[in-house]
N, C-alpha and C positions, 0 to 999 in steps of 0.2 A: 943563455940558459940560466945564468945567475939572476938576471933581472926577472925572469919568469918565476923562479923559485921564491924570490923575495916578494913578488906579487901574491903568490899563493899563500905564503906565510902571513902576510898582512891581512889577507881576506879571512884566513882561519882565525887570526887574532880578533878581528872584528866580530866574527860569528860567535866566538867565545864570550866576548863582552855582551853581545845581544842576548845570548842564552842565559847569562847570569842575571841580566835585567828581567827577562821573562820569568825566571824562577824565583827571584828574591826581592824585586823592587815593585812596590805598588804602582799599578798602571794608572796614574793620575794625569799624565801628559800625553798629548798627541805627538808622537815621535816622528821626526824626520830621519831617514835612513843615513845618518851622518854621525860619526864618532870623532870628535875633535880632541887632539892630543897636544897641540902646541899653538901658541899665539905670540905675535910680536907686532906692536903698533897697530896698523890697519889690517893685518893679515892673520889668518889661522890656517892650520894644516890638519888634515884628517889622518886617521890611523893607517890609511893606504898611501899617505905621502902627498896627496893632492892639496894644492894651495888655493885659498879662497880670499877674496876681498870682502872683509866683514863690515858691512854698512848697517848692521843691526846688532852691535856687540852686547848680547845679553840683556836686551831691553834697556840699553844704555848703561849697564853696570860698568863695563870697561870703557867709560866715556872719554877717557884721555888716551885710549889705545890699550892693547894687551901688553901686560908685563912692562909697564912704564918704568923707566930707570930710577926715577925718584921714589916711587912706591916700593920697588924691589930693594933699593938701598936701605930705606927705613925699616922694612920688614926684617931684612937680614940682621941689621944692627940690633933690633929689639929681640929677635929670637935668641940671641946669646945672653939676654938679661933676664927677662921674666915674661911669660906668655899671658897669664891671667892674674888679675888682682880683684878681690871682692870689692864691691862698691861700698862696703862698710869702711873700707880704708881709702886712702888717697893713692892715685897712681900719677906719676909725674907728667903724663902726656894728655890726660883727659882735660885738664884745665887749660893746657896750652892750645889744644884743638878748639876748645870752646871760645877762647879769646880770639882765635883766627876767624871762626864763624861769625862771632858778634861784630868784630871790626869790619867784616865784609858785608854785614847786613844791617841790623838795628840793635839798639840798646836792649839787652835782655839776658836770659839765661837758657841753658841747653840741657835737655834730658836725652839720654842715649838708649837706644834699643838695637835690634838686629836686622830690621827690615822696614820697608815703607808701611806695611800693614800695622806693625807694632807702633810706629811713630804716629800714625793716624789714630790708632786705638788710644794712645796717650792723650792726643788732642781732644778726642771725644770725652774721655774721662775728665779732663781738666774743665772742659766746657760744662759738663753736668755738675761737677762740684762747685763751679762758679755760680751756677744758677739754682742749685739745690735749695728746696725740694720742688718748687713749683714750676721752674723753667728748665726744661730738659730737651726740647725738640731741636734738632739740627736740620736746616734746609740744605739740600744738596741738589745737584743738577742731573737732568736726564742725560744718558750716555756717559756719565762720569764713571771712574773706576778708582776705588780707594783701598782695595785689599781683599784678602780671603778669610780673615777672621770673621766670626759671626757678626760683630758690630760693624766692621768695615764692609762686609757684604750687604748689610742692611743699608749702609750709607751709599753704596754704589747704585747708580741710576740705570742699571741694566738687569732685566729680569732673567736673562739666560744664565747668569752665574749663580742665581739664587735657587734654582730648581732642585728640589730634593732636600733642602736644608731648613724648610719651614717647620715651626714658626720662628722667624728671625726676631731679634730684639726690636721693640717698638721705639718710636721717638724720632723717626726720620721722615721728612717730606721731600719729594722730588719735583722740581719745576724745570721747564724748558730752559736750555742754555741760551744766554744772550737776550733773555726776555725779562726786562726789569719789571714790567707790570705783573707778570706771573709771580715774581719773587715778592713784590709788595703785597699782593693778595694772599700769599701763603703765610705771611708773618701774623702771628697771633700771640696771646698772652703767655703761651707755653714756650715760645721760641727763645733759644739762648744763643744760637750761632748760625752762621752761614759758612759752608765748607765748599771750596771750589778749586778746580784746576784751571789755571790761566790758559793752558793749552791742553785740551783733552787728548791724551795719547791713544789709549786703547779705544776710545770713542771715535777715533778717525781723524786726528790732528785738526780739531776744531778750536779756533783761536778766539779768545774773548775780546769783545770790543772795548776800547779804552773808556768811552763814556759810560758803558755798562758797569765796569769795575769801579770807576770814580763814584757812581751813584750808589753802588753797594757799600763802599766805604762810608759814604755820607749817612746812609740809612743805619748802618751798624753803630756809628757814633751817636746818632740821634736817639736810638732805641736801646742803647747799652747792650748790644749784641757783639759777640766775638766774631771776628773775621778770620777764618782758618784757611790758609792757602796751602794746598797740597802741591809741593814742588818736588815730589819724589822723582819725577822724570824730567821736569823742566829745570831743576836746580843744578848748580855747579857748572855753569857756563854753557849749557845746551842751547840757549836761545840767543847767545851773543852778549849777554850780561851775566854776572855771577848768579843772579836769581831773576826769574822772569818777572816778578812784581816790579822790578826797577823800570820796566818798560812803561808802567802804568802810572807812575808818579804818586804811588800810595805805599803804605806799609801795612802788613798784616798784623794781627794780634798774636797769631800763632802761625808758624811755618813748619811744614814737615819735609824732611829730606831722607834720602837713602840712595839706592842705585849708584850713581857716579861718585858719591861721597867717599867710598872706600877703595876706589881704583881696582875693584875686583873682590875686595874683602867684604864680609857681611856686616853692614852698619846702618842704623837708622837714627835719625835725630829729630827731636821736637824743639824748635826754637820759640821761646815764649817772651813776649815783650815785658820789660821790667815791671810795668804796671800790674801784670797778672802773674808774676813769678812766684808769689807767695801762696797761690791757690792750692797747689799740691804740696803737702807737708810730709815730713818723715813718716814712712810706713804707709802712705796713701797710694804709692805707685813704685814699681821697681822693675828691674831687668837683670837677671843673673850675669849675663855676658855683656850687657850694654856698655859701650865705651871702654872696653878693655884696652890694655896697652898696645897689643898687636894691631888691632883695627884702628886705633887712634894714630899710631905711627904711619899706617898706610894712608889714612885720610890727610895727615899733614903733608905727606908726599904728593898727594893730589893737588893741594893748594900751592905747593912749591913748584910743581910742573906748570900749572896754569900761569903763575907769575913769571917764572924764569923763561919759559918758552913762548910767552905772550900769546897764549892760546885764545883768549877772548878776542884779540885783534884778528887772529887767524879765522875764528868762527865767522866774524862779520865779513871778512874778505871772501871766504869760501862759500858763504851763504849766497852772496850776490852772484858769484860765478856759477854755482849750482843752479840757482833759479834761472839764470840766463840760458844755461844749457838745457834745462828742462822745458823752458818755453819754446826753444827751437825744436825740441823733440815733439812737443804738443802740436806744433804746426804740421809736422810730418805725420803724426799718429793721432787721428781724430778720436781714437778710442779713449784718449786721456781727456776727461771732461773738465777737470779743475786741478789746480796746484795750490795747496796750502803750505806755507812755509814761514817759520820764524826761527832765525838762526839756522841751526842744523837739525831742526825738527821738521820733517817734511812728510806730507801726505799727498799721494796722487790718486784722485778719484777716477776710477776706471769704469767705462760704460759697458759693464757686463755683470752678470749675477754672481759669478764666482771667480775672482781674480787670483785665487790660489794657484791656478794653472800657470800664471805668469811668475809667481814666486818660485814655483818648481822649475820653470824654464831657466830663470836666473841662477838658481842653485846648480843646475846641470852645467851652466856655463861659468861657474866659479864666482858668483856674487850672492852674498847672503843679505836678504832684506826680510820684510815681514808683510803679511796680509792680515788686515783687521776689518771688522764690520763687513766681511764678504767682498767688498769692492774697493777697499782702500789699500794701496801699497804704501807701507810705512817705512821710511828711510831715515836712519839716524847714525851717520858715520861718526867715528871718533873726532874729537875737537882738533886733533892734529892732522887731519886729512889735507892732502894737497891737490892741486889742479889736475895732475896726471891721473891720480886715483879716481877723482870725480869723473874725468873724461872716460876712463876705462869703464866705470860703472854705468855711465849713460850709454856707452856703446853696447854693453851687454843688455841693458834695458831695451834699447831699440831693437836689437836682434830678437829678444824674447817677446816683445810686443808684436 
């Protein structure tokens, strides 16, 4: 009887939450009927007490797992000191975080914002200021996704996200991904930068060819163009290296970060090569909350976790294991047309018009994944995932397929 009462109570609580959303929250998201109240490592729990294996933790925001101990430790410590410091002053952790980012990437400097969209917005502004006034066009890729602000919407190579927001800012050209000739043909006297994701996430886990990226780097050097690499989703260990560009033997001029950087806290970063670090001057760009002490503390905890728990090594081991398990599943289930994988960034191309039904089946069986581009199942487990959790996920996938 007590169990039944508890169940009714939790259901009523969930209904209250949903009613509050219906009444007071703008309806800008397609909602799944799920209210999450607790998370730890690879698992989350809903308001009714059900446990889920989270293999798509907030579009990779909780990339090192939910409520990571190093992140929590740093946040708790900072909460007792100071939460916000204006960027007109120094805060003791922003410089420390910048040093860690630079020592793990390339010589340069960092600007902080609150999201990937803002980090990309900053990169676009820097490119325009660098080329001003005659060179301002940025070439991006079809199926790319760079954010939801007006400029990053314009940069995004997908028409579906732009409907209703026209006219968008001009100055963006879109070319097919992995097509170097199309890129070469698009370059003109107004071009100032090439902006690219090395693995298109929302676009369907499309992985850039190494020769393609090497040629882009060469072209940018020859024509004095900025190479902007959007690592909002690929960065911070997701692909088995700290940053995805490391797989390609090149360095970007600008790299943008967000999602996993904060371990669950909202932070974005634009990392600018030393050569271009003087383009944005005092007063030319800003962010009220960017790089505050609390989010900087959290981000330092992320780097601490990756180093102390050897998470990059784990990503590479688990990536091989996951790929092997998925290839076995593909032999059993011919509905899987193709597997794209780099580190723990995985896309399953499904031979059906709407794979959302499979996402829903997985949800009902306790596995959280994502469906994008109608027929791609997107899977991005935390970097700390183990073989048992992968096996459990594949078992649920098999049953759902």
